[in-house]
Every structure is written in C-alpha cells, then in structure tokens.
Phi, psi and omega in degrees: 000135172275332180146185177271139184289125178062026178218084179301319185288329175291320177298311181301322180288332182271318184248117181250147178054026174076353189221333185267129177262118179263096186280344184085004177269148177258124184215168181215163172231152180266178178304341188255015178062031174269131184259141181231112177281121186245344183188180179242133182304326179288337182279348177309143179255122180264107189246111179040047178088345175271150176252131180243121174272124182303333183292323180295315178294316180306312182299314183294312181295321178297337176281356183284140189295335188270350192263127182264318181203159183203155176215144181234131183229153174273131171244158181295147168223140192285331182269324189255348184099290181213159178221143171289141176229132184253134172259124186233132169259118194273160165280156184298144176079010178269135183287130180299313185290313178293332173289328178290319174293318182298319182293320179295312178299322174304306180300306186303327175295339194242351186228166178285162186300323183290344176268357186288155183282067184295335181283344179101190178223138180234143178255138176236163171282333180204158175258126184286134186222151179286178178295334178265011174090001191281134172292132185270079184293338175294327179285329174292317185300327184291337182278355188279000000 
C-alpha cells in the first residue's frame, strides 16, 4: 500500500519508516510461520494498566454450555479505568438469573481478577454484527 488518498496524516500513522504497515491488529505466529490475527488494538480493554482482549473472554464465555453468542466491551470505571462487560445471547430454555451467576463463577474460575466481568452481564436477543460477521461494538455501547 502506498498510503491513504489525500490523507497524509493517516498514511504517516499507518506506514512507519517507509516500509512497516501498522494495521492495529494483534497477531502472533507459530513455529511454522503461520500468522493468527486474534484481536484489534483499539478494542483492548485497559483495566488498571492491564490489557484485556475481548476475544479471549468471548472465546471462554462462548464455551459455556448455555451461551449461544457473546460480545465483550469495556465500560468506564472510576477506580480501574475500564472493566469488561459481556453481552450474552443465551440458548433457549435457560433461566436468566441462574445463568448470570453461573457465567460469573465460570469466568472467575478461568481468568485473573482483572479480567473478570466487573462491568456485569447483559442478556440480548442477538449480537449486532456486520455483513462480514464482525461484532459491532459501537452498537453495543449505545445500549449502555
């Protein structure tokens, strides 16, 4: 990529040293040089100086037997800066009250304290997504 059309500041922020493209993606590669994009830098939740990747919590919560879909966002917190909040689509026939308690216990058992859902859990009918399947986090934050 040569740069953004008529936007030198965006080009300068994205292309460094004339060769490196800073995409804003968080990725890693394995021993066979395969790359895996796991999250977006802009979506990281900053809890007391720690960085929490929403995708990590989403993968964990999605593995719960009562959860159909999930999205995690950061919400402002006076003491911690931000804290994670989960929006959950539950499977049919699941009791709301027991689900919330169960999800909190499930997450707390698997993650460090700063990754726990201190922002709470909200139940939705669906998670808003783009045509390509990307979670529309800005649409979720409007619900707060």
